[in-house]
C-alpha positions in Angstrom: 0.0 0.0 0.0 1.4 3.4 -1.0 1.7 5.8 2.0 3.5 8.8 3.2 6.5 10.4 1.5 9.8 8.7 2.3 12.0 10.6 -0.2 11.5 14.3 -1.0 13.9 16.2 -3.3 13.3 19.9 -3.6 15.1 22.3 -5.9 18.0 20.0 -6.3 21.2 21.4 -8.0 24.1 19.1 -8.7 27.3 19.9 -10.5 29.9 17.4 -11.8 33.2 18.6 -13.3 31.9 22.1 -13.5 28.8 21.0 -15.4 25.3 21.5 -13.9 23.4 18.2 -14.3 20.3 19.0 -12.2 18.9 22.5 -11.8 15.8 23.0 -9.6 14.9 19.3 -9.7 11.9 18.1 -7.6 10.9 14.5 -6.9 8.9 12.7 -4.3 8.6 9.0 -3.6 5.9 7.6 -1.3 6.3 4.5 0.9 5.5 1.3 -1.0 5.8 2.6 -4.5 8.2 1.7 -7.3 9.5 4.7 -9.3 11.7 4.2 -12.4 14.1 7.0 -13.4 14.9 7.3 -17.1 16.6 9.9 -19.3 19.1 10.3 -22.1 22.8 9.8 -21.8 24.5 12.4 -19.6 21.3 13.5 -17.9 22.7 12.3 -14.5 20.4 9.4 -13.6 23.0 7.6 -11.5 24.3 10.9 -10.2 20.8 11.6 -8.9 20.7 8.2 -7.1 24.2 8.7 -5.6 23.3 12.2 -4.4 20.1 11.0 -2.7 22.0 8.4 -0.8 24.8 10.8 0.2 27.6 9.6 -2.0 27.6 12.9 -4.0 27.2 16.3 -2.4 24.6 18.6 -4.0 25.3 22.3 -4.3 21.7 23.5 -3.9 18.2 22.4 -2.8 17.2 19.8 -0.2 17.0 16.1 0.0 15.0 14.4 2.8 15.0 10.7 3.2 12.9 9.1 5.9 12.3 12.5 7.4 16.0 13.5 7.6 17.8 16.1 5.6 20.7 14.2 4.0 22.7 17.3 3.3 22.8 18.3 7.0 23.8 15.0 8.5 27.2 14.4 9.9 29.1 11.2 8.9 27.8 9.2 12.0 24.2 10.1 11.4 24.4 9.5 7.7 25.9 6.0 8.3 23.0 5.3 10.7 20.5 6.4 8.1 22.2 4.3 5.4 21.3 1.2 7.4 17.6 1.8 6.5 18.2 1.4 2.7 19.9 -1.0 0.4 21.7 -0.3 -2.8 22.3 -2.5 -5.9 24.9 -0.7 -8.1 25.0 -1.3 -11.8 28.0 -3.7 -11.8 26.9 -5.4 -8.6 29.9 -4.0 -6.7 30.7 -7.3 -5.2 34.1 -7.9 -3.6 35.9 -10.3 -5.8 38.1 -11.8 -3.0 35.1 -12.6 -0.9 32.5 -15.4 -1.3 28.9 -14.5 -2.0 28.0 -15.1 1.7 30.8 -12.9 2.8 29.6 -10.2 0.4 26.1 -10.3 1.8 27.5 -10.0 5.4 29.5 -6.8 4.6 26.7 -4.5 5.9 26.1 -6.8 8.9 29.8 -6.6 9.9 29.8 -2.9 9.4 26.6 -1.9 11.2 25.8 -4.7 13.7 27.5 -6.9 16.3 25.8 -10.1 15.2 27.6 -13.4 15.8 29.3 -15.2 12.9 26.8 -18.0 13.2 23.8 -15.7 13.0 25.3 -13.8 10.1 25.7 -17.1 8.2 22.1 -18.0 8.9 20.9 -14.5 7.7 23.1 -14.7 4.6 21.4 -18.0 3.7 18.0 -16.4 4.1 18.9 -13.4 1.9 20.3 -15.8 -0.7 16.9 -17.5 -0.8 15.0 -14.2 -1.0 17.1 -13.3 -4.1 16.4 -16.6 -5.8 19.9 -18.1 -5.4 20.6 -21.7 -4.5 22.2 -22.5 -1.1 25.5 -23.6 -2.8 26.0 -20.1 -4.1 27.0 -19.0 -0.7 30.5 -20.4 -1.0 31.1 -19.3 -4.6 33.1 -16.3 -5.6 31.6 -13.6 -7.9 33.8 -14.8 -10.8 32.1 -18.2 -10.6 28.7 -16.7 -11.1 26.8 -15.8 -14.2 25.8 -12.2 -14.8 22.3 -12.8 -13.6 23.5 -14.6 -10.5 25.8 -11.7 -9.7 22.9 -9.3 -9.9 21.0 -11.5 -7.5 23.9 -11.7 -5.1 24.1 -7.9 -5.2 20.4 -7.8 -4.5 20.8 -10.2 -1.6 23.4 -7.9 -0.1 21.2 -4.9 -0.6 18.5 -6.7 1.5 21.1 -7.6 4.2 19.8 -5.2 6.8 16.1 -5.5 6.0 15.9 -2.0 4.4 12.8 0.2 4.0 14.1 1.6 0.6 15.8 -0.2 -2.2 17.9 1.7 -4.7 18.6 -0.1 -8.0 21.0 1.3 -10.6 20.4 -0.4 -14.0 19.4 -3.7 -12.4 18.8 -5.5 -15.7 21.7 -4.0 -17.7 23.7 -6.8 -19.4 21.1 -9.5 -18.9 19.4 -11.5 -21.6 15.7 -10.9 -22.0 14.7 -14.0 -20.1 17.0 -13.2 -17.1 15.9 -9.6 -17.2 12.2 -10.5 -17.1 12.9 -12.9 -14.2 14.7 -10.2 -12.3 11.8 -7.8 -12.9 9.4 -10.3 -11.4 11.7 -10.9 -8.4 12.0 -7.2 -7.7 8.2 -6.7 -7.9 7.5 -9.7 -5.7 10.0 -8.6 -3.1 8.6 -5.1 -3.1 5.1 -6.4 -2.5 6.0 -8.9 0.2 8.3 -6.5 2.1 6.4 -3.3 1.3 9.7 -1.7 0.0 9.9 1.7 -1.6 12.0 1.2 -4.8 14.0 3.9 -6.6 15.2 2.4 -9.8 17.4 3.9 -12.5 16.9 2.0 -15.8 17.0 2.4 -19.5 14.9 -0.8 -20.0 11.4 0.0 -21.2 10.2 -3.5 -20.5 11.4 -3.2 -16.9 9.5 0.1 -16.6 6.3 -1.5 -17.8 6.7 -4.6 -15.6 7.7 -3.0 -12.3 6.9 0.7 -11.9 4.0 2.6 -10.4 5.4 5.9 -11.7 8.2 7.0 -14.0 10.4 10.0 -13.5 12.0 11.3 -16.7 15.1 13.5 -16.5 14.6 16.2 -19.1 16.2 19.7 -19.3 17.9 19.2 -15.8 14.5 18.6 -14.1 12.0 15.8 -13.7 8.8 15.1 -15.5 6.8 12.4 -13.8 3.9 10.2 -14.7 2.8 6.7 -15.4 3.8 4.6 -18.4 0.4 5.3 -20.0 0.3 9.1 -19.3 3.9 9.8 -20.4 3.0 8.4 -23.9 1.1 11.7 -24.4 3.8 14.0 -23.2 4.7 16.4 -26.0 8.4 16.6 -25.3 10.3 15.1 -28.3 12.6 12.9 -26.2 9.7 11.4 -24.2 7.7 10.9 -27.4 10.6 9.1 -29.1 11.3 6.9 -26.0 7.7 5.9 -25.3 6.3 5.9 -28.8 9.2 4.3 -30.6 9.4 0.7 -31.7 10.3 -0.7 -28.2 7.7 1.6 -26.5 4.9 0.5 -28.8 5.9 -3.2 -28.3 5.8 -2.8 -24.5 2.4 -1.3 -24.7 1.2 -4.0 -27.0 2.2 -6.7 -24.5 0.3 -5.1 -21.6 
């Protein structure tokens, strides 16, 4: 069930290498909804995600996550807030020298004082939630397929039972079958755990399958709507994206 706002971005200004990427950007996510973020190359989709979670500093505006102003938090308070969300980065960001179970346990070791035995048990639970077999726990990332690495990264993102899940291009590099399976997994987890999901993606099939609303980065700001309403937006890029061949195919499959 969609509830109160958990992410509020107001008048956001970001700058990377002297270039302004976002200028007066507003965005709000409510508890329990899935919002997909799309935009052309160089519009700062991943920068927006990283700024919201405190990895990039913004130069103007305000970001509130779970009622706290991210820009005003000290390192200790930001780290505490970060335990309430999980992040799946585009490449999975798994540590190559650690097993899958050890990767899943990284947030547990950093933010809790759980015993090794309990961490092992919890890692096994997270593996199952991400759709991985038990024997994946002892494998190294190099021994996994691309789809399994994505699932291992998702299991780690779920490590601390987050309220918000941030996904950066979760289906990039996956074949269509694996991508569709991952979409289903994300939606099922969102529903069962009542997660709020902020997802950067370029995949129009993923948008159609998983999102409640879509935020389009255009002209350094956000235009937001649903898959069906954005089809009628007059902006040329949005028209091309949603009314092109892939957009028409996604609507036809609905």
